ZABALUM-577943 format. One record per residue (C-alpha): residue number from 1; residue in three letters; x negated, y, z negated. Coordinates in steps of 0.2 Angstrom, whole numbers. Example, Ala and Ser with C-alpha at 12.3 -4.5 7.8 and 13.67 -1.06 7.14 Angstrom:
   nr  rest      X      Y      Z
    1   ALA    -62    -22    -39
    2   SER    -68     -5    -36
***
This chain:
   nr  rest      X      Y      Z
    1   MET   -640   1031   -671
    2   LYS   -656   1041   -672
    3   ASN   -668   1035   -686
    4   THR   -657   1019   -689
    5   ASP   -666   1003   -693
    6   ILE   -658    989   -684
    7   PRO   -664    971   -689
    8   VAL   -670    960   -676
    9   ARG   -668    941   -677
   10   GLU   -675    928   -665
   11   VAL   -664    912   -663
   12   HIS   -664    897   -651
   13   THR   -646    901   -646
   14   LEU   -635    917   -648
   15   ILE   -616    913   -645
   16   ILE   -605    928   -642
   17   GLY   -587    925   -649
   18   SER   -580    912   -661
   19   GLY   -566    906   -650
   20   ALA   -563    888   -644
   21   ALA   -578    889   -631
   22   GLY   -590    898   -643
   23   LEU   -587    886   -658
   24   ASN   -587    871   -646
   25   ALA   -604    877   -640
   26   ALA   -610    878   -657
   27   VAL   -604    860   -661
   28   GLN   -612    853   -646
   29   LEU   -629    861   -649
   30   HIS   -629    856   -667
   31   SER   -624    838   -663
   32   ARG   -640    838   -651
   33   GLY   -651    844   -665
   34   ILE   -651    863   -662
   35   THR   -647    871   -678
   36   ASP   -655    888   -675
   37   ILE   -639    896   -669
   38   LEU   -631    913   -672
   39   ILE   -613    917   -668
   40   VAL   -608    935   -666
   41   THR   -590    937   -669
   42   GLU   -577    950   -675
   43   GLY   -569    936   -686
   44   LEU   -563    918   -685
   45   ASN   -545    925   -684
   46   MET   -548    938   -671
   47   GLY   -551    930   -654
   48   THR   -540    925   -639
   49   SER   -541    907   -643
   50   ILE   -532    908   -660
   51   ASN   -521    922   -656
   52   THR   -514    916   -639
   53   GLY   -517    897   -640
   54   SER   -528    897   -625
   55   ASP   -540    883   -620
   56   LYS   -526    870   -623
   57   GLN   -532    859   -609
   58   THR   -550    861   -612
   59   TYR   -549    856   -630
   60   TYR   -535    843   -628
   61   LYS   -536    829   -641
   62   SER   -526    814   -637
   63   ALA   -515    804   -649
   64   MET   -519    815   -664
   65   CYS   -503    812   -674
   66   GLY   -484    810   -673
   67   SER   -473    799   -663
   68   ASP   -471    810   -647
   69   LEU   -478    804   -631
   70   ASP   -496    811   -631
   71   SER   -507    808   -615
   72   PRO   -516    818   -602
   73   GLU   -503    814   -589
   74   THR   -489    820   -601
   75   MET   -498    836   -606
   76   ALA   -502    840   -587
   77   ALA   -484    838   -583
   78   ASN   -479    850   -597
   79   TYR   -491    863   -590
   80   PHE   -486    860   -572
   81   ASN   -467    859   -574
   82   PRO   -464    878   -577
   83   GLY   -475    882   -562
   84   GLY   -489    890   -572
   85   MET   -503    880   -563
   86   HIS   -506    866   -551
   87   GLY   -502    848   -557
   88   ASP   -518    840   -551
   89   PRO   -530    852   -559
   90   ALA   -520    851   -575
   91   LEU   -521    832   -575
   92   VAL   -540    832   -572
   93   GLU   -544    845   -585
   94   THR   -534    837   -599
   95   ALA   -541    819   -595
   96   TRP   -559    825   -593
   97   ALA   -558    834   -610
   98   GLY   -555    818   -619
   99   PHE   -571    810   -613
  100   ARG   -584    823   -609
  101   ASP   -590    827   -626
  102   GLY   -592    809   -632
  103   ASP   -586    803   -649
  104   ILE   -585    820   -657
  105   TYR   -567    823   -652
  106   ARG   -561    805   -653
  107   LEU   -552    797   -668
  108   PRO   -562    783   -677
***
């Protein structure tokens, strides 16, 4: 890369990745008045969150639609039953996600 000019930018916050955590960080910062944000990403359809369905518990949204049972307890049981994780952490993580970010993820 000899003799290559690389542009330099100064921003309040640099977010690496546009997966569930990165985009949530951007939303949270913006909702708090921080708009000088740069997201470095390979693409919105390229990361682990979209390609593997990760962060299901972290970004659980209760009662979005449909007639199926939809509660943190039901979701925790669904994760726990196959033996993929401990039941108590699953319940705490799904319940906490519905409240920690305030009204941003709640239905009107």
